[in-house]
C-alpha positions in Angstrom: 83.7 100.3 91.9 87.1 101.4 93.2 87.9 104.6 95.1 91.3 105.5 96.6 91.7 108.8 98.5 94.9 110.5 99.6 97.1 107.4 99.3 100.6 108.0 100.7 103.4 105.4 100.8 107.1 105.7 101.8 109.9 103.3 102.0 112.3 104.6 104.7 113.0 108.3 103.9 111.8 107.9 100.3 108.2 109.0 99.7 106.8 107.0 96.7 103.2 108.1 96.6 102.2 111.6 97.6 98.4 111.8 98.3 97.1 110.0 95.3 93.4 110.0 94.5 92.1 107.4 92.0 88.8 106.0 90.9 87.6 103.3 88.5 84.1 102.6 87.2 82.8 99.2 86.6 83.6 97.9 83.1 86.4 100.3 82.5 89.9 99.6 81.2 92.2 102.1 82.9 95.9 102.2 82.1 98.5 103.8 84.3 101.6 105.2 82.5 104.6 107.2 83.4 108.4 106.9 83.7 110.1 104.3 85.8 110.1 105.4 89.4 106.9 107.4 89.0 105.0 105.1 91.5 102.9 103.1 89.2 103.6 99.6 90.5 103.5 100.8 94.1 100.0 102.2 93.5 98.9 99.1 91.7 100.1 96.9 94.6 98.2 99.1 97.1 95.0 99.2 95.0 95.3 95.4 94.6 95.7 94.9 98.4 99.2 93.4 98.0 100.6 96.3 100.1 99.0 98.7 102.6 99.3 102.5 102.3 100.9 104.5 105.1 97.7 106.7 105.1 94.6 107.2 103.0 91.5 105.1 102.2 90.7 102.4 99.7 87.2 101.2 98.9 86.3 98.4 96.5 82.6 97.8 96.0 82.0 100.0 99.1 84.2 97.9 101.3 86.8 99.9 103.2 89.7 97.6 103.0 91.8 99.3 105.7 89.3 98.0 108.2 89.9 94.4 107.3 92.4 92.2 109.2 95.0 90.2 107.2 92.8 87.0 107.1 89.7 88.9 105.9 91.8 90.9 103.4 93.3 87.7 102.0 89.8 86.2 101.6 88.5 89.4 99.9 91.5 89.5 97.5 90.9 85.8 96.5 87.3 86.4 95.8 87.2 89.9 94.3 90.6 90.6 92.7 92.6 88.9 89.9 96.2 89.5 89.0 98.2 89.3 85.8 101.9 90.1 85.9 104.6 90.5 83.3 105.8 87.0 84.0 103.1 84.4 84.1 104.2 82.7 87.3 102.6 79.4 86.3 103.6 76.3 88.4 105.8 74.1 86.2 104.6 70.8 87.7 100.9 71.5 86.9 99.2 71.6 83.5 97.2 74.6 82.2 93.9 73.4 83.7 95.4 72.8 87.1 97.2 76.2 87.1 93.9 78.0 86.4 92.1 76.1 89.1 94.4 77.0 91.9 92.7 80.2 93.1 89.3 78.4 93.0 90.6 75.6 95.1 91.9 78.2 97.6 88.4 79.7 97.6 86.9 76.3 98.5 85.3 75.7 95.1 84.5 72.0 94.6 87.2 70.3 92.4 84.7 69.3 89.6 83.1 72.8 89.5 86.6 74.5 89.4 87.8 72.2 86.6 84.6 72.9 84.5 85.0 76.7 84.9 88.7 76.5 84.1 88.1 74.5 81.0 85.4 77.0 79.9 87.8 79.9 80.4 90.7 78.2 78.5 88.3 77.4 75.7 87.1 81.0 75.5 90.8 82.1 75.4 91.6 79.7 72.5 93.3 77.1 74.6 90.7 74.4 74.7 93.2 72.0 72.9 96.0 72.8 75.4 94.3 72.0 78.8 96.7 69.3 79.8 99.9 70.8 78.5 102.4 72.0 81.1 103.8 75.5 80.9 107.1 74.4 79.2 105.0 73.0 76.3 103.2 76.3 75.8 104.3 79.4 73.9 104.8 82.7 75.7 101.5 84.0 74.5 99.7 80.8 75.5 101.3 81.0 79.0 100.1 84.5 79.4 96.5 83.5 78.4 96.6 80.7 81.0 97.5 83.4 83.5 94.6 85.5 82.3 92.2 82.6 82.8 93.6 82.0 86.3 92.9 85.7 87.1 89.3 85.2 85.9 88.5 81.9 87.6 86.8 83.4 90.7 84.8 85.9 88.7 86.7 88.9 90.3 85.3 92.4 90.5 88.6 93.8 89.3 91.7 92.6 87.5 95.0 94.4 88.1 97.8 93.8 85.5 101.4 95.0 85.8 103.1 95.2 82.4 101.1 92.2 81.2 102.4 92.2 77.6 106.0 93.3 78.6 107.4 89.9 78.1 105.6 89.2 74.7 106.5 89.8 71.1 104.4 92.4 69.2 101.9 89.9 67.8 101.2 88.1 71.1 101.0 91.6 72.9 98.4 92.8 70.4 96.4 89.6 70.8 96.5 90.0 74.6 95.4 93.6 74.3 92.5 92.6 72.1 91.6 89.9 74.6 91.2 92.5 77.4 88.8 94.5 75.2 86.8 91.3 74.5 86.5 90.5 78.2 85.4 94.0 79.0 82.8 93.9 76.2 81.4 90.4 76.9 81.6 90.3 80.7 81.8 93.9 81.7 85.2 93.0 83.2 87.1 95.9 84.9 90.9 96.3 84.4 93.5 98.5 85.9 96.8 98.1 83.9 100.3 99.5 84.4 102.0 99.5 81.1 104.8 101.1 79.0 103.1 99.8 75.9 101.7 102.9 74.1 99.3 100.8 72.0 97.7 99.3 75.0 97.5 102.7 76.7 95.9 104.3 73.6 93.2 101.7 73.3 92.1 101.8 76.9 89.1 103.7 78.1 91.1 106.1 80.2 94.9 106.7 80.5 96.3 108.0 83.8 99.7 109.6 83.8 101.9 109.5 86.9 105.0 111.5 87.7 107.0 111.6 90.9 104.4 109.9 93.0 101.5 112.0 91.7 98.8 111.6 89.1 99.4 114.5 86.7 96.9 113.8 83.9 
């Protein structure tokens, strides 16, 4: 599903990624671990098309993304990729349902269809009774589940997550990790997750270790 070859990335004189090769199969949960500064988030941003490599190739579902212009790449990202970050980045003035709908609206999904899909996802994630609550009325775990629903709204091929449980207590973190497994099992959803959480790394299908801009294990 995803194949990255010889990915290099520098910022000024500092080389962050040093010829990284990386592959993901459909339906896998792959975690990327390593010390701070190893290049994990830089790699995730490139794989998720939020940043471009200096050199190397990236394919998702056989599409070579380096060949796409910025508009085509943005459209591809909106359709095929979902993101979950450490902080939920929900819009405070919108309720849970509206926050989840935003990527669908950007993709041109009719308002009624987007709202129905968003409500179904929130129900699946245990938030069916919280559709019209704004973020400040939700717990941290609930806010992050809204962010998961938002990542799923366009049926993406891949979900990238950067420290998704890093801002949660242990109970909510465990529930979020179990949710990733449920989504993989029920929908064959594919996840690539950067994490320092050893529990999440250990329950993933595959753990990739980075050090000094290289995959070492």
